[in-house]
C-alpha positions in Angstrom: 0.0 0.0 0.0 2.7 2.6 0.7 4.5 1.6 -2.5 1.2 2.3 -4.5 1.0 5.8 -2.9 4.5 6.5 -3.8 3.9 5.6 -7.5 1.0 8.0 -7.8 3.0 10.7 -6.2 5.7 10.1 -8.8 3.3 10.2 -11.7 1.6 13.4 -10.6 4.1 15.9 -12.1 3.9 14.1 -15.5 0.1 14.3 -15.6 0.2 18.0 -15.0 2.0 18.6 -18.5 -0.6 19.2 -21.5 0.0 17.4 -24.9 0.7 19.9 -27.7 -2.1 20.6 -30.2 -2.1 22.3 -33.7 -5.1 24.2 -35.1 -5.9 26.4 -38.1 -8.4 29.1 -38.8 -10.0 27.4 -41.8 -9.9 23.8 -42.5 -10.8 24.2 -46.2 -9.8 26.6 -49.0 -11.4 27.0 -52.4 -9.8 28.6 -55.5 -11.6 29.4 -58.7 -9.9 30.0 -62.0 -11.2 30.4 -65.6 -8.9 29.1 -68.3 -7.4 31.9 -70.3 -7.6 34.4 -67.5 -4.3 36.4 -67.4 -4.3 36.8 -63.6 -3.9 33.9 -61.2 -6.3 33.5 -58.3 -5.4 35.6 -55.3 -3.4 33.8 -52.5 -5.3 32.8 -49.4 -3.9 32.5 -45.8 -3.7 29.6 -43.3 -3.4 30.8 -39.7 -1.7 28.0 -37.7 -2.1 28.1 -33.9 -0.9 25.7 -31.2 -1.4 24.8 -27.6 0.9 25.5 -25.9 2.1 28.3 -28.0 5.4 27.9 -29.8 4.9 24.4 -31.1 7.1 23.8 -34.1 5.7 22.1 -37.2 6.5 21.0 -40.7 4.3 21.5 -43.8 3.6 18.9 -46.5 1.3 18.9 -49.5 -0.4 15.9 -50.9 -2.9 15.2 -53.6 -4.2 12.6 -56.0 -2.5 11.5 -59.1 -1.5 12.6 -61.6 -0.8 16.1 -60.4 -0.4 15.1 -56.7 -1.2 18.7 -55.7 1.7 20.2 -57.6 -0.5 23.1 -58.7 -0.7 24.1 -55.0 2.0 26.4 -53.6 2.6 26.9 -49.8 4.8 29.8 -48.7 6.7 27.8 -46.0 7.8 24.3 -45.4 8.1 24.6 -41.6 7.2 27.0 -38.9 6.4 27.7 -35.3 2.8 28.5 -34.2 1.3 30.9 -34.2 2.1 31.6 -37.8 0.3 32.7 -41.0 1.1 30.7 -44.1 0.2 31.8 -47.7 -1.4 29.3 -50.1 -1.7 30.0 -53.8 -2.4 28.0 -56.9 -1.0 27.9 -60.4 -3.6 26.2 -62.6 -1.7 26.9 -65.8 -2.0 23.9 -68.1 -4.8 22.3 -66.2 -7.9 21.4 -68.2 -11.3 22.4 -66.9 -12.2 20.4 -63.8 -12.1 20.2 -60.0 -8.8 19.4 -58.3 -8.1 18.7 -54.6 -5.1 18.7 -52.4 -4.3 18.5 -48.7 -1.9 20.7 -46.7 -0.8 19.0 -43.5 1.0 20.7 -40.6 2.7 18.2 -38.3 4.3 19.1 -35.0 7.9 18.2 -34.3 7.3 17.3 -30.6 4.8 15.2 -28.7 4.0 11.6 -29.0 2.3 11.3 -31.2 3.1 14.6 -32.8 0.1 16.9 -33.3 -1.2 17.3 -36.9 -3.8 19.5 -38.6 -5.1 19.3 -42.2 -6.4 22.0 -44.6 -8.3 20.7 -47.6 -7.7 22.8 -50.7 -10.1 22.7 -53.7 -9.2 24.2 -57.1 -12.1 24.7 -59.6 -10.8 25.3 -63.1 -13.6 26.6 -65.3 -13.6 26.4 -69.1 -12.9 29.6 -70.9 -15.8 31.8 -72.0 -17.0 30.8 -75.5 -15.2 32.5 -78.4 -17.1 33.1 -81.6 -15.6 32.7 -85.1 -16.9 33.0 -88.6 -15.5 31.7 -91.9 -15.1 33.3 -94.3 -14.6 36.7 -92.6 -16.5 38.6 -95.3 -18.9 37.9 -98.2 -19.0 39.4 -101.6 -21.7 39.2 -104.3 -21.8 40.4 -107.9 -25.0 40.9 -109.9 -25.3 42.0 -113.5 -28.6 43.9 -114.2 -31.0 41.9 -116.2 -29.9 38.5 -114.8 -32.6 36.4 -113.2 -33.0 36.9 -109.4 -35.3 34.1 -108.4 -33.3 30.9 -108.3 -30.0 32.6 -109.0 -27.5 30.6 -106.9 -24.8 33.3 -107.2 -27.0 35.5 -105.0 -26.7 33.1 -102.0 -23.6 32.2 -100.0 -23.0 30.3 -96.8 -20.7 31.1 -93.9 -19.8 29.0 -90.9 -20.4 30.3 -87.4 -18.7 28.3 -84.6 -17.7 28.8 -81.0 -15.2 27.3 -78.6 -15.9 26.8 -74.9 -19.2 26.5 -73.2 -22.5 26.5 -75.0 -23.9 30.0 -75.4 -26.7 31.8 -77.1 -26.3 34.4 -79.8 -28.4 36.6 -82.0 -27.9 37.1 -85.7 -29.1 40.3 -87.4 -28.5 42.5 -90.5 -27.6 46.1 -90.6 -27.1 48.5 -93.4 -29.1 47.0 -96.2 -32.6 45.7 -96.7 -31.3 43.8 -99.7 -29.5 41.4 -97.4 -31.2 38.5 -95.6 -29.8 35.7 -93.4 -31.2 32.4 -92.4 -31.4 31.5 -89.6 -31.8 34.9 -88.0 -32.7 36.0 -84.5 -31.7 33.8 -81.5 -29.6 30.7 -82.0 -27.7 28.4 -79.7 -24.0 27.7 -80.2 -22.4 24.7 -78.6 -19.1 24.4 -80.5 -20.8 23.0 -83.6 -20.2 24.3 -87.1 -23.4 26.3 -87.7 -24.1 26.9 -91.4 -25.8 30.2 -92.0 -27.1 31.3 -95.4 -26.8 34.9 -96.6 -29.0 35.9 -99.6 -29.0 39.2 -101.5 -31.9 40.6 -103.5 -30.8 43.3 -106.0 -34.4 44.1 -107.1 -34.6 47.8 -107.9 -30.9 48.5 -107.1 -29.1 50.8 -109.5 -25.5 49.9 -110.5 -23.0 50.7 -107.7 -21.3 49.0 -104.8 -23.5 48.4 -101.7 -22.3 47.4 -98.3 -24.0 45.9 -95.2 -23.1 43.9 -92.2 -24.2 40.7 -90.5 -23.9 41.1 -86.7 -23.5 38.1 -84.3 -23.9 39.1 -80.7 -23.3 36.9 -77.6 -22.9 38.7 -74.2 -21.4 35.6 -72.6 -18.7 35.2 -75.2 -15.2 36.4 -74.9 -15.8 38.4 -78.1 -19.4 39.5 -77.6 -19.7 41.1 -81.1 -18.7 39.8 -84.4 -19.3 41.7 -87.6 -19.3 40.1 -91.0 -18.9 42.6 -93.9 -21.1 42.0 -97.0 -20.5 43.6 -100.3 -22.9 43.6 -103.2 -21.7 45.0 -106.5 -24.5 45.7 -108.9 -22.9 45.9 -112.4 -24.8 47.5 -115.3 -25.2 45.2 -118.2 -23.8 46.7 -121.4 -26.5 49.0 -122.8 -28.3 48.0 -125.9 -30.0 50.3 -128.4 -32.7 48.7 -130.5 -34.5 51.4 -132.4 -34.9 55.2 -132.5 -38.2 57.0 -132.6 -38.8 58.7 -134.9 -36.8 56.6 -137.4 -35.7 59.8 -139.1 -36.1 63.5 -139.3 -35.7 66.0 -142.1 -32.5 67.8 -143.0 -32.3 71.2 -141.4 -34.9 70.2 -138.8 -34.9 72.2 -135.6 -33.7 70.5 -132.3 -35.4 67.1 -132.1 -36.0 64.8 -129.2 -35.4 61.2 -130.1 -36.4 58.1 -128.1 -33.7 55.5 -127.9 -35.4 52.2 -127.2 -33.4 49.3 -125.9 -32.3 47.9 -122.6 -30.0 48.4 -119.6 -30.4 52.2 -119.4 -29.8 53.9 -116.0 -29.8 57.3 -114.5 -26.0 57.4 -115.0 -26.3 56.5 -118.7 -25.3 59.2 -121.2 -26.0 59.5 -125.0 -23.6 60.6 -127.7 -23.3 60.8 -131.4 -20.5 58.4 -132.2 -20.3 59.1 -135.9 -22.3 60.2 -139.0 -22.8 58.1 -142.1 -23.4 60.6 -144.9 -25.9 59.7 -147.6 -23.9 59.8 -150.8 -25.9 60.3 -154.0 -24.3 58.3 -156.8 -25.4 59.1 -160.3 -24.8 57.4 -163.6 -25.6 58.9 -167.0 -25.3 57.6 -170.6 -25.7 61.0 -172.0 -29.4 60.7 -172.4 -30.8 59.2 -169.2 -29.6 59.3 -165.6 -30.0 56.9 -162.7 -29.3 57.6 -159.1 -28.9 55.7 -155.9 -28.0 56.6 -152.3 -25.0 54.9 -150.8 -24.3 54.8 -147.1 -20.7 54.0 -146.1 -20.0 54.2 -142.4 -16.5 55.0 -141.1 -15.2 53.9 -137.8 -12.1 54.6 -135.7 -9.8 51.6 -135.6 -10.1 51.6 -131.8 -13.9 51.1 -131.9 -14.8 48.0 -129.8 -18.6 47.8 -129.7 -20.4 45.4 -131.9 -21.4 46.8 -135.3 -22.4 45.6 -138.8 -19.2 46.4 -140.7 -20.8 47.3 -144.0 -23.2 49.8 -145.5 -26.1 50.0 -147.9 -27.2 49.1 -150.5 -26.4 45.4 -150.9 -25.5 44.2 -154.4 -28.5 43.9 -156.6 -30.0 40.9 -158.3 -31.8 39.9 -161.5 -34.8 37.5 -161.7 -33.9 34.0 -162.6 -30.1 34.5 -162.2 -28.3 33.1 -159.2 -27.4 35.8 -156.8 -23.7 36.1 -156.1 -23.5 35.1 -152.4 -22.9 38.0 -150.0 -21.1 37.2 -146.7 -22.2 39.8 -144.2 -19.5 41.3 -142.0 -19.4 42.3 -138.4 -16.8 43.9 -136.1 -16.3 44.4 -132.4 -18.2 42.5 -129.7 -17.4 38.8 -129.0 -17.4 36.3 -131.8 -18.7 34.0 -133.2 -21.6 35.9 -134.7 -25.1 35.0 -135.6 -27.2 36.8 -138.2 -30.9 37.6 -138.7 -32.8 39.5 -141.4 -35.5 41.7 -139.9 -38.1 42.3 -142.6 -38.7 40.7 -146.0 -35.9 39.5 -148.2 -36.5 39.2 -151.9 -38.4 36.1 -152.9 -35.9 33.3 -153.6 -33.2 34.7 -151.4 -32.4 33.6 -147.9 -29.9 34.4 -145.1 -28.1 31.5 -143.4 -24.9 31.5 -141.4 -24.3 35.2 -142.4 -24.6 34.5 -146.1 -27.3 35.9 -148.4 -27.8 33.6 -151.4 -30.4 32.1 -153.7 -32.0 33.0 -157.0 -34.4 35.9 -157.0 -37.9 35.1 -158.4 -39.6 38.4 -157.9 -38.5 41.9 -159.0 -38.7 44.7 -156.5 -36.9 47.1 -154.2 -36.6 45.5 -150.7 -35.8 47.3 -147.5 -34.9 45.2 -144.5 -32.4 45.2 -141.6 -29.5 42.9 -141.1 -28.9 42.1 -137.4 -25.8 40.6 -135.9 -25.8 39.0 -132.5 -22.5 38.2 -130.8 -21.6 35.6 -128.2 -21.0 37.8 -125.2 -22.1 36.4 -121.9 -24.3 36.7 -120.0 -26.0 39.0 -122.4 -25.2 38.9 -126.1 -24.9 42.2 -127.9 -26.9 43.1 -131.0 -26.2 45.5 -133.8 -28.3 46.4 -136.8 -27.9 48.0 -140.2 -30.8 49.0 -142.5 -30.1 47.9 -146.1 -31.7 48.1 -149.5 -31.6 45.3 -152.1 -33.0 45.8 -155.6 -34.0 42.9 -157.9 -34.7 43.8 -161.6 -36.4 41.8 -164.3 -34.2 39.9 -166.7 -34.7 42.6 -169.3 -32.6 45.6 -170.0 -34.1 49.0 -169.2 -33.8 52.0 -171.4 -32.5 54.2 -168.6 -29.5 53.1 -166.6 -30.4 51.7 -163.1 -27.9 51.4 -160.3 -28.4 48.0 -158.7 -25.9 48.7 -156.0 -22.2 47.9 -155.4 -20.5 45.0 -157.1 -19.9 43.4 -153.7 -20.6 43.9 -150.0 -20.1 47.6 -149.3 -17.5 47.6 -146.5 -17.4 50.1 -143.7 -14.4 52.4 -143.8 -11.7 52.5 -141.2 -10.2 55.8 -140.3 -6.7 56.2 -141.7 -6.9 52.9 -143.7 -7.2 52.7 -147.5 -10.6 51.8 -148.7 -10.8 48.6 -150.9 -10.3 49.8 -154.5 -11.9 46.8 -156.2 -15.5 47.8 -155.4 -17.4 49.4 -158.2 -20.9 50.5 -159.1 -23.3 47.9 -160.6 -25.4 49.3 -163.4 -28.2 47.7 -165.4 -29.5 49.1 -168.7 -28.8 52.3 -170.4 -26.6 52.7 -173.4 -23.4 54.2 -174.7 -20.6 55.4 -172.6 -21.6 55.8 -168.9 -20.2 58.4 -166.6 -20.4 58.4 -162.8 -20.6 61.2 -160.3 -21.2 61.4 -156.6 -21.9 63.9 -153.8 -21.8 63.4 -150.1 -19.1 60.6 -149.8 -17.3 60.4 -146.4 -14.3 62.7 -146.4 -11.2 61.1 -148.0 -13.2 58.8 -150.4 -13.7 59.4 -154.1 -15.5 57.7 -157.0 -13.8 57.2 -160.4 -16.0 58.9 -163.0 -15.2 56.3 -165.7 -14.9 53.0 -163.8 -17.3 53.7 -161.0 -14.7 52.4 -158.5 -14.5 53.7 -154.9 -11.1 54.6 -153.5 -9.3 56.8 -151.0 -8.6 56.8 -147.3 -11.3 57.9 -144.8 -10.2 60.9 -142.8 -13.3 61.3 -140.5 -15.9 59.2 -138.8 -18.3 62.1 -139.3 -20.0 64.3 -136.7 -19.5 63.3 -133.1 -20.6 64.9 -129.8 -22.5 64.4 -126.6 -26.3 64.6 -126.4 -28.4 65.7 -123.4 -30.3 62.6 -122.3 -33.1 61.9 -119.9 -33.9 58.5 -118.5 -37.5 57.4 -118.9 -37.1 53.7 -118.0 -34.7 50.9 -118.1 -35.7 50.5 -121.8 -36.1 54.1 -123.0 -33.9 57.2 -123.0 -34.8 60.6 -124.5 -31.9 62.2 -126.3 -32.0 65.8 -127.5 -30.4 66.2 -130.9 -29.4 69.8 -131.6 -30.1 71.3 -135.0 -26.4 71.4 -135.7 -26.4 67.6 -135.9 -29.2 67.6 -138.5 -27.6 69.8 -141.2 -26.8 67.1 -143.7 -28.6 64.0 -145.0 -27.3 60.7 -143.8 -27.4 58.4 -140.7 -26.6 59.8 -137.3 -25.1 57.0 -135.2 -26.1 57.3 -131.5 -24.6 55.3 -128.7 -25.4 55.0 -125.0 -22.7 54.8 -122.4 -23.1 53.6 -118.8 -20.2 54.1 -116.4 -18.8 51.4 -114.1 -19.4 49.2 -112.4 -20.1 47.2 -115.5 -21.8 49.1 -118.3 -19.8 50.2 -121.3 -20.7 51.6 -124.7 -23.8 50.3 -126.5 -24.2 49.4 -130.1 -25.5 52.2 -132.4 -29.0 53.5 -132.8 -29.4 54.9 -136.3 -31.3 58.1 -136.9 -31.9 58.8 -140.6 -31.6 62.4 -141.6 -33.3 62.6 -145.0 -32.9 65.5 -147.4 -35.6 67.1 -149.5 -36.1 63.8 -151.3 -38.8 61.5 -149.9 -37.5 58.1 -148.7 -39.7 55.1 -149.6 -38.8 52.2 -147.3 -41.6 49.7 -148.1 -44.6 49.3 -150.4 -47.0 46.7 -149.2 -50.4 45.2 -150.0 -52.8 47.0 -147.6 -54.6 43.8 -146.8 -51.7 41.3 -146.4 -49.0 43.8 -145.6 -46.7 41.8 -147.8 -44.2 43.5 -150.1 -42.5 42.7 -153.4 -45.6 42.3 -155.7 -48.5 44.5 -156.7 -51.4 44.1 -159.1 -53.5 46.6 -161.0 -56.2 48.1 -158.9 -54.6 46.9 -155.6 -54.8 49.2 -152.5 -51.2 49.7 -151.4 -49.6 51.3 -148.4 -46.3 53.1 -148.8 -44.0 53.5 -145.7 -41.1 55.9 -145.5 -39.9 59.3 -144.4 -40.8 62.7 -145.8 -43.7 61.3 -147.8 -46.3 64.0 -146.9 -47.5 66.5 -144.3 -46.7 65.9 -140.6 -50.5 65.4 -139.9 -52.5 62.7 -141.5 -54.6 64.1 -144.4 -57.4 61.7 -145.5 -59.4 61.9 -148.7 -63.0 62.4 -147.8 -65.2 60.1 -149.8 -68.4 61.9 -148.5 -67.5 65.1 -150.4 -68.9 64.9 -153.9 -66.0 64.8 -156.4 -65.7 63.5 -159.9 -62.6 61.5 -159.1 -60.4 60.2 -156.2 -57.6 62.8 -156.3 -54.2 61.9 -157.8 -52.6 64.6 -155.5 -53.5 65.1 -151.9 -54.0 67.4 -149.9 -55.9 69.5 -152.3 -53.6 72.4 -151.7 -49.8 72.4 -152.0 -47.6 71.0 -150.7 -49.1 67.7 -151.6 -48.3 64.1 -152.3 -48.4 62.3 -155.6 -47.7 58.7 -156.5 -47.0 57.2 -159.9 -46.8 53.5 -160.9 -44.8 53.1 -164.1 -45.4 56.8 -164.7 -49.2 56.6 -164.3 -50.7 58.8 -161.5 -52.2 56.7 -158.7 -55.4 57.8 -156.8 -54.4 58.9 -153.3 -56.5 57.8 -150.3 -54.5 59.4 -147.5 -51.0 60.8 -146.9 -48.8 61.7 -144.0 -45.1 62.0 -143.3 -44.5 58.3 -142.8 -47.4 56.5 -144.5 -49.4 56.9 -147.7 -52.1 54.8 -149.2 -52.9 54.7 -152.9 -54.6 52.6 -155.6 -52.5 51.0 -158.2 -53.8 52.3 -161.6 -55.6 49.9 -163.8 -54.2 49.5 -167.2 -50.5 49.3 -166.3 -48.6 46.4 -167.8 -45.3 44.7 -167.8 -43.3 42.4 -165.5 -42.4 45.1 -163.1 -43.8 48.3 -161.7 -41.7 51.3 -160.6 -43.5 53.1 -157.7 -42.3 56.7 -157.1 -43.6 59.3 -154.8 -43.3 63.1 -154.8 -44.0 65.5 -152.0 -43.8 69.3 -152.4 -42.6 68.7 -155.9 -39.6 66.6 -154.9 -39.5 63.0 -156.2 -38.2 59.9 -154.4 -36.1 57.3 -156.1 -38.3 54.7 -157.7 -39.0 51.4 -155.9 -39.2 48.4 -158.3 -41.8 45.7 -157.6 -43.1 42.7 -159.4 -46.3 43.3 -161.3 -48.8 40.4 -161.3 -52.3 40.0 -162.6 -53.6 39.4 -159.1 -52.1 39.6 -155.6 -54.9 38.9 -153.1 -54.6 40.1 -149.6 -57.2 39.5 -146.9 -57.8 42.4 -144.4 -57.4 41.6 -140.7 -58.8 43.2 -137.6 -55.5 44.7 -136.4 -54.4 45.7 -140.0 -51.3 43.6 -139.6 -52.1 41.1 -142.3 -52.0 38.3 -139.7 -54.4 36.8 -137.2 -58.1 37.4 -136.9 -59.5 38.4 -140.3 -61.9 41.3 -140.6 -64.9 38.9 -140.9 -68.5 39.8 -140.3 -71.0 37.1 -139.2 -74.4 37.5 -141.0 -77.6 36.6 -139.0 -80.2 35.6 -141.6 -83.0 35.9 -139.0 -82.3 39.5 -137.9 -80.3 40.6 -141.0 -77.6 41.9 -138.6 -73.9 41.8 -139.0 -71.5 41.3 -136.1 -67.7 41.1 -135.9 -66.4 37.5 -135.9 -64.2 36.8 -132.9 -63.4 34.1 -130.4 -66.2 35.4 -128.3 -68.6 35.6 -131.3 -67.7 32.7 -133.5 -69.6 31.7 -136.6 -71.3 28.4 -137.0 -71.1 25.9 -139.8 -73.4 26.8 -142.6 -73.6 30.4 -141.6 -72.9 33.2 -144.1 -69.8 35.4 -143.4 -68.3 38.4 -145.1 -64.6 38.8 -146.0 -62.8 41.8 -147.5 -59.9 41.5 -150.0 -57.7 43.7 -152.2 -55.3 42.8 -155.0 -58.1 41.3 -157.0 -56.8 42.4 -160.4 -58.9 43.5 -163.3 -62.6 44.2 -162.8 -65.7 44.7 -164.8 -65.5 48.5 -164.1 -64.0 50.9 -166.6 -63.1 53.4 -163.9 -60.1 53.2 -161.7 -60.4 56.4 -159.7 -64.1 56.9 -158.8 -66.0 55.4 -155.9 -67.9 52.2 -156.7 -71.4 53.0 -158.2 -74.6 51.4 -157.1 -75.0 50.1 -160.7 -73.7 48.2 -162.5 -72.0 45.9 -159.9 -68.2 45.8 -160.0 -66.9 42.3 -159.9 -63.4 40.8 -160.5 -62.6 39.3 -163.9 -61.0 36.3 -162.3 -63.4 34.3 -160.1 -62.3 34.0 -156.5 -62.3 30.8 -154.4 -62.2 30.4 -150.7 -61.1 27.7 -148.3 -61.9 27.7 -144.6 -59.9 25.3 -142.5 -58.8 23.6 -145.7 -62.4 23.0 -146.8 -63.9 24.7 -149.9 -66.4 27.4 -149.0 -69.3 28.3 -151.3 -68.8 31.9 -152.6 -72.3 33.5 -152.6 -71.1 36.8 -153.9 -68.0 38.6 -155.0 -68.6 42.3 -155.6 -67.0 45.6 -154.7 -69.1 47.3 -152.0 -71.1 50.3 -153.2 -69.5 53.6 -152.3 -66.1 51.9 -151.5 -62.9 52.7 -153.3 -61.8 50.6 -156.3 -59.7 47.6 -155.5 -61.8 46.5 -152.5 -63.7 43.3 -152.9 -66.5 41.9 -150.6 -66.8 38.1 -150.5 -70.0 36.6 -149.1 -69.2 32.9 -148.3 -70.8 30.0 -146.5 -68.9 28.3 -143.7 -68.4 24.7 -144.9 -70.4 22.1 -143.0 -67.2 20.1 -142.5 -65.0 23.0 -141.5 -63.0 22.5 -138.3 -64.0 24.5 -135.2 -61.8 26.7 -133.1 -60.8 30.3 -132.4 -58.2 30.4 -135.2 -59.4 28.5 -138.3 -57.3 29.5 -141.3 -58.8 31.3 -144.3 -57.3 31.3 -147.8 -58.7 33.4 -150.7 -57.4 32.5 -154.2 -57.9 34.8 -157.2 -56.5 34.0 -160.6 -54.7 31.0 -159.1 -52.8 33.2 -156.6 -53.4 32.5 -152.9 -53.7 35.2 -150.2 -51.3 35.4 -147.3 -51.2 32.6 -144.7 -51.8 33.0 -140.9 -55.2 34.7 -141.4 -58.0 33.1 -139.3 -61.6 33.2 -138.2 -63.5 31.7 -135.3 -65.9 28.8 -135.8 -67.9 26.9 -133.2 
């Protein structure tokens, strides 16, 4: 018992000493870091305390593989409490994720030594999303006149992508209503390649460069705004001039406003006279008689690039029944290869194929038509035209010399280049020694008075200069031509220029300036509107320039008069027409159109039609003279389509106009009107049709409707009408086809009327 007491007494001092303890102010630390942030997270502190104070300790850091807490940095490796330790992290190179480590403070005394842990968490967040587009800009080009709907060149795609976390974005357009994107508005980006479509609509835009932007906005992105620049270049297509209105004006006219019709005209387009083709009057005389013809030889600068017909007028002439020496048309400028058209009527027997006029003429006449060349420019081929004249004479010599034209294609001149000296004047008829003369040739050219050969070197393209122009529409431009440009007869060559982007210089529009001499451009059957042939008593229409007064002057059949006048108006200046020298009755006259009746009694294989106004005569136009030349009148006076047919109602005795809405029925009587009927039972050619005796054609007419023979109930000139008009009363065949456009053919003297004339049958 005493020994036990002694043991406790010995142990008492030891029990009175306290075991050392370590403690910290925060058992856990958390660091947050976003990848890409330039600044590391701020250091945090660990306050180490101990009981009793002054306990020494060591510091160790541990963590899971693979990094094992290497990203955690502690300011000391040992210390003595109380002490503040700094902890900081370096997350560089760590992918996004959550990382842990433990900081352990272990005392250096005590058994066991005291320890305390601080758990450290590092949260590495992914970087904010970064937006990217590819390509960085879009560019579109549109040429005016190209299709818009379905045009794949007006749509382009770009790729919108993001890196980092998913985010929302908005897509919008600024700066141009012509630009649309799809999708637009709010979209979600999650690192995917988002295909966005951009489409431009150039409708109504004039040629220039337009800019707009596609904006992509995302507030959560590292780059919250991306701007994609979009450029739209609207290029003007090359302007094209088709026609001028009027087609011509008189020499010494005052200032004139001319309509240039075509395409690809804009507010920036300008007009100019690019040159002047003078009308050269070539004469040939045999000492007794004289023949004349007007030659047009255009001259161009060697630097001219726009498309043009590289020849003049007239074309070489022909003779009935003799093979026409083939003429190969010539073009210059533009983009080859070239294609050719003939606008108008070529002489019967001749054709144009692959740019070559060939064949054997079968009908005499003076033919006016236009040769048109089309190039291979893309996307819009250019066109150019040249009005030409071609004369076909009968295979008999004439007493007076007649100029048929040049011996070959009349080439255009080139400034500073010698003109081909092998080209001569082609003459038919006449006798004895013939002498040539000329006025109005382009400067530098001459005509040999003995051989009729052109030669020389052109020294001028003719008059040039700018014109005041006003845009009316994309297809019409008003150009003001000063009187100074209208001083001489010839062809004023007018071009339109549109500046860049695109554009360029157009082909030429040709404005004829005619002198005091009337210009006949066509003589046609007033019913069929076909040219080349006339017959005695036929009602004809003459087209041209300077044919009569500016205002239409119409013969008034209600005013009692012994005859239809051979000169009209009744007072001077007036118009007269002769056919083979015989005066023709005039029905009406105007500056551009005259109607007359071919005199009965004329004979021969050909007929020369000449017109005089104010005492100045035109050059004659030679046509084939046939016994009959029937032409059916049509509703629109074009010689085609719905015939001027009246349906007769036998019950009411009424007449109504035949049409698709008012068709005739099989077996019904209908009325047709025809001219070119040839000789009649009347002895008068220039008085209105009397009530008695009836005037009927010498040759009996026949009619087919839809290929079926129709009964002709009557064929007589209407009482009170002019000579040359025939009324046919026919019965619609019981087996005629039905439809809105059943063909009609009238045959008189074995000659058929024009095709493509129809009536309606139900």
